[in-house]
C-alpha positions in Angstrom: 0.0 0.0 0.0 2.9 2.4 0.7 4.1 2.3 -2.9 1.0 4.5 -3.8 2.6 7.5 -2.2 5.6 9.6 -3.1 8.0 9.8 -0.2 11.0 12.1 0.0 13.8 11.6 2.5 17.1 13.1 1.8 18.6 14.5 5.0 21.8 15.6 3.4 20.2 18.4 1.4 19.0 21.8 2.7 15.2 21.8 3.2 13.3 24.0 0.9 11.2 26.7 2.7 8.1 25.8 0.9 4.6 25.3 2.1 2.8 22.2 3.1 -0.9 21.8 4.0 -1.0 19.3 6.8 1.4 18.3 9.5 0.7 14.8 10.9 2.4 13.3 13.9 2.4 9.7 15.0 2.4 8.1 18.5 5.9 7.1 19.5 6.6 3.4 19.9 9.5 1.1 20.4 10.5 1.3 16.7 9.7 4.7 15.3 10.0 3.6 11.7 7.3 0.9 12.3 4.8 3.6 13.5 5.8 5.8 10.5 4.9 3.0 8.0 1.6 2.3 9.8 0.9 6.1 10.0 1.5 6.5 6.3 -0.9 3.6 5.6 -3.5 5.3 7.8 -3.1 8.5 5.9 -3.8 6.6 2.7 -7.0 5.1 4.2 -8.2 8.5 5.6 -7.6 10.4 2.4 -8.9 7.6 0.1 -8.9 8.8 -3.5 -7.4 12.2 -2.7 -4.1 13.1 -4.3 -1.4 14.1 -1.9 2.4 14.2 -1.6 4.1 13.0 1.6 7.4 14.5 2.8 9.1 12.6 5.6 11.2 14.6 8.1 14.3 13.8 10.0 11.9 12.7 12.8 10.2 9.3 12.6 7.1 10.7 14.3 6.1 13.5 11.9 5.4 13.9 8.1 4.0 16.8 6.1 1.5 16.6 3.3 1.0 18.7 0.2 -2.6 18.5 -1.0 -4.7 19.4 -4.0 -7.4 21.1 -2.0 -8.1 24.7 -0.9 -9.6 23.5 2.4 -7.4 21.2 4.4 -9.7 21.6 7.4 -12.3 19.4 5.7 -9.6 16.7 5.5 -9.1 17.0 9.3 -12.8 16.0 9.5 -12.0 12.9 7.4 -9.2 11.9 9.8 -11.5 12.4 12.7 -14.0 9.9 11.2 -11.3 7.4 10.3 -10.2 4.9 13.0 -6.4 5.1 13.4 -3.9 3.5 15.7 -0.8 5.7 15.3 -1.9 9.0 14.0 -1.8 11.3 17.0 -2.2 14.8 15.5 -3.4 16.4 12.3 -2.9 20.2 11.9 -3.7 22.3 8.8 -0.6 24.6 8.5 -0.9 28.3 7.5 2.7 29.0 6.8 6.2 27.5 7.0 9.2 29.6 8.1 12.8 29.0 9.0 13.2 27.9 12.6 14.2 31.2 14.2 12.3 33.1 16.9 12.3 36.3 14.7 10.7 34.5 11.7 8.2 32.7 13.9 7.2 35.8 15.9 6.8 37.9 12.7 4.6 35.3 11.0 2.4 34.7 14.0 1.9 38.4 14.5 1.0 38.9 10.9 -1.4 36.0 10.8 -2.9 36.7 14.2 -3.6 40.4 13.3 -5.6 39.3 10.3 -7.3 36.2 11.6 -7.9 36.5 15.3 -10.9 38.6 16.5 -9.8 41.5 18.8 -10.6 40.8 22.4 -10.9 37.0 21.7 -8.8 34.5 23.6 -6.0 32.3 22.5 -3.5 29.7 23.7 -0.1 28.7 22.3 1.2 25.2 21.8 4.8 24.6 20.8 6.5 21.4 19.8 10.3 21.9 19.6 11.5 18.5 18.3 15.2 19.1 17.6 15.9 21.6 20.3 18.7 23.0 18.1 17.0 26.0 16.6 14.7 27.4 19.2 14.5 28.1 22.9 12.7 25.5 25.0 9.0 25.2 24.2 7.8 26.9 27.4 10.0 29.9 26.7 8.6 30.1 23.1 5.1 29.9 24.5 5.8 32.7 27.0 7.4 35.0 24.5 4.7 34.6 21.8 1.8 34.8 24.3 3.1 38.0 25.9 3.7 39.6 22.6 0.3 38.7 21.1 -1.5 39.9 24.3 0.4 43.2 24.3 0.2 44.0 20.6 -3.2 42.6 19.5 -5.4 43.1 22.6 -6.4 39.5 22.9 -6.4 37.4 26.1 -4.3 34.4 26.8 -6.5 31.5 28.1 -5.3 28.0 28.2 -8.7 26.4 29.1 -11.5 28.2 27.2 -9.9 29.5 24.1 -11.2 30.9 20.8 -7.9 30.3 18.9 -4.9 27.9 19.2 -1.6 29.0 17.8 0.4 25.9 16.9 4.2 26.1 16.5 5.6 22.8 15.1 9.4 22.9 14.7 10.6 20.1 12.5 14.3 20.9 12.2 15.3 23.9 10.1 11.7 24.7 9.3 8.7 25.4 11.5 5.0 25.0 10.6 2.7 27.6 12.1 -1.1 27.4 12.3 -3.6 29.7 13.9 -6.8 27.7 14.2 -10.1 27.3 16.1 -9.8 24.3 18.5 -12.2 22.2 16.3 -10.1 22.7 13.1 -7.3 20.4 14.3 -7.3 16.8 15.4 -5.4 15.8 18.5 -6.0 12.3 19.8 
């Protein structure tokens, strides 16, 4: 079944800072590559006849997808309806930037200013996989949440939030998504 999908994995080349539509992470197991293979099969089942391009990362627990659709949120609904064993998270990504705090901060402020309703509430979730390019996740969350609260007049609220800012570092690139809580899938 895996041969149906195009998979790219060349860790010796510089990653392109291009966009992708979905970031999918898998549950960690004893053998990460086994979960990755099973996860890719589950992606194929969930997306049935849709065309997509899978890019593996340097991490066994995450892949990115390029899709032929203008609304990746609808595909999140498909993943929610499909029984899976290893898919843990599906996030529609708004932008991809180099993994530096300045790039991440600028992109989030730009997207938040145009997408988040003033006086709404938000939370920040950061996954810092490599720990080579960014500060620890809690420091990233604190910096971003303070800056958004101060500059955009929205309230940080970890429990009852209108928006979730996802920061997903996958090596030299970071996927950023600003989504309503029901627009992502976290199992």
